[in-house]
Phi, psi and omega in degrees: 000144183290328179295314180292335175287316176299323174304309185287326179281343182264343187285114176269115182294144181243145179285178177309157175300332186284331181300136185291342182269008181300321192279003174279355178296337185274352189307323189282358182245358195276354172295345182295157171269340178228122168251124178256108180259134181258199171195142178277346174216162175265011182215046178243120191297327189292332183286325177281327179286332178285319181295324175301319185292314182292317180296314178312311183298319179296325188276319181285324186259332193236005177075017181293140186238351184224135169245115193240120188229155176292070187216161173287146186300318183290324174297300175309330181293320175299315179296311183308319173295331181288310180295328179267356181069039179260153179302138181242127181286166176307134172256148176287337181191187181281164188278145164068040183257359174268153176307140342278097189306320182301337178308320182240335177278072185214167186300313188302319178284323169308319183280327174292320178305313187291324170305307191292323174299319179293323182292319182291329186302127181097343179274160178287152182313317185288339183269359182277154188277121190270150175238110192238157172260136176261351197263187202244358197272347189280048177315299189286317177299320175293324178297314186297318181297324176287323178301308181303312178304311189289329182296319182287312182267339187198079184307313177307310174305319179299316176305313173302321180293317171309318180294317182292313183287351180302329184300330177275353194309306185309339198240000181311320191279317187235072188300340176303332188290331176307307178290329169305312181295323176285335180283319198246002179226184187264018184283146177268143186303153178270001184308319184294320182291325175304311177298313188294320177294323179294314178304310178305313178293329181290324183274002183294137187244327180295155187067014184282358168297345185234073190298316179307319175294321180292318173305322185294309185296323183290324178288322171299330169292312171301326177297316176304315183297309178306309179300324177298322173292318186296310181296335182276333179276330194305329182275339189257325188198118174291327177290306186305313178291326172301313184289317180298323181292305184293330176293321167305311182295318180297315179298325166308313176294332183284322170300321175296313179299320179293319184294329181284348182088174189301327187260020180283135178232139191237147162244130178256129175252111176201172177299147173316319181301341183257323185259352171278150178306110184289340180294346178257024177227171174306323188296307185288329178295338176258017175103006188254148164234179176212186186293327180296314170308313179292333174282323178298315180293321185278317176261344181065232177292352179266017168237124177248123179261120187237106174272161178236144178216163169216168172266308192205177173134222179231160179213149176272121178203166173252166175286319183219156184298129182086358181277176182287143180295141177228150168268117193244148165290132182264118180298153166305140181307143187295148172311134181088348177284166174301317183297312175315307190300321180283331173294315190284331179290338179081036165308148180295167188293340172228118184213157179242128173252115171287096195273010173275356180284130184305320179296320179289324180294323183289319184296331188243025189285346187265141169300139184222167171285146170229139189264143182215114177245123186258226182271353171246140179222126178236082180299337175293344178236031191304308183299320179283330186269339192225018177233154181202155178276151187201146169254108195300304181297342180268342174285317193228158166274328182209155184221123182259124188258130168234107186305316184224138173226163190235161180299143168304160175261087182304147168251126181284153176305313186291335179281344178260003180297137180080009179264011194288340181283337183243352176202142190281351179288351183265002182293000000 
């Protein structure tokens, strides 16, 4: 078939992930200011290791200065302080301890962070590569971070912030309950108080002798505002809450680029469902957008969207939200899906498809199923739970194919105790 021939002809074989030359696969996309690297699951080792290898290449050869990931700001900030050797305020607990901890608390991220710290060693502080979180879920952690900053720099402002954030106090531990309380009771939303605190912190002038700490506090205040909106919307509209979350991630990315100065360039690590152009998928056809679509609109050709996919293997995932992590077998891709076509075409076990090639675009122009596994994997309802329609060459600029993948290696909280000198997850 023509499409199978086009796939085979276009597939550039890649060396093993351990090969120093693996990261060179990104060179054809490295002229971008933002390179977004996806994953078809949140729990596959090959995806993390590939992103690490590609990011090393982008940092060392192409001058990228920011790694921005689908993680909460306060957790990523602990790791950022370690990789950039910045003063670290006392932390309430280890980073990435909230479900799903294995998504970032794993050996693959540990190894990348250790490399990034070594890379930053000896560089001037302003030249060090930052590690930042883009996500929205850290309501309690971000409130605590704002208060800790104000306690140190402006105790009177800290007292005012505690009064404002007091509206959210009943729900800091279980923020999902906030939206239910607003929707099904006569409680007033906390939005005015949260917005007032954000505006007060944006006007803050004390503590400017430590601009990084002020920037961190201001971003945490942004997260609190976005999280308040997100948890209020989540019971009313899945589309609205999804769009709010991805807009927050995009706006955070824009802030990071502005904060980094004229030469700032960012690598984004997030799920395919976030970094692919949603307008080319069933998500977009139903009214959802994502950070990939917003980057495509804002940056045009200066944004490179790179998807990842696999046919089979194992994955770290849970049965239900909040459940224990399990290593689960990943079923071969469903017949008729993009992944099944790649399997049937006989692609190399590791390959890059440059979806900008005209012949390949023509071969893949029709919508087909694409698989997405998040932190939950339910193979018994695979078609309904894990597939959506997508036009692959409109969704991504490039696609990294791994025929078989394996589960990430999670780090337990206990195994990292006492490791603070070598890795921040032990803080």
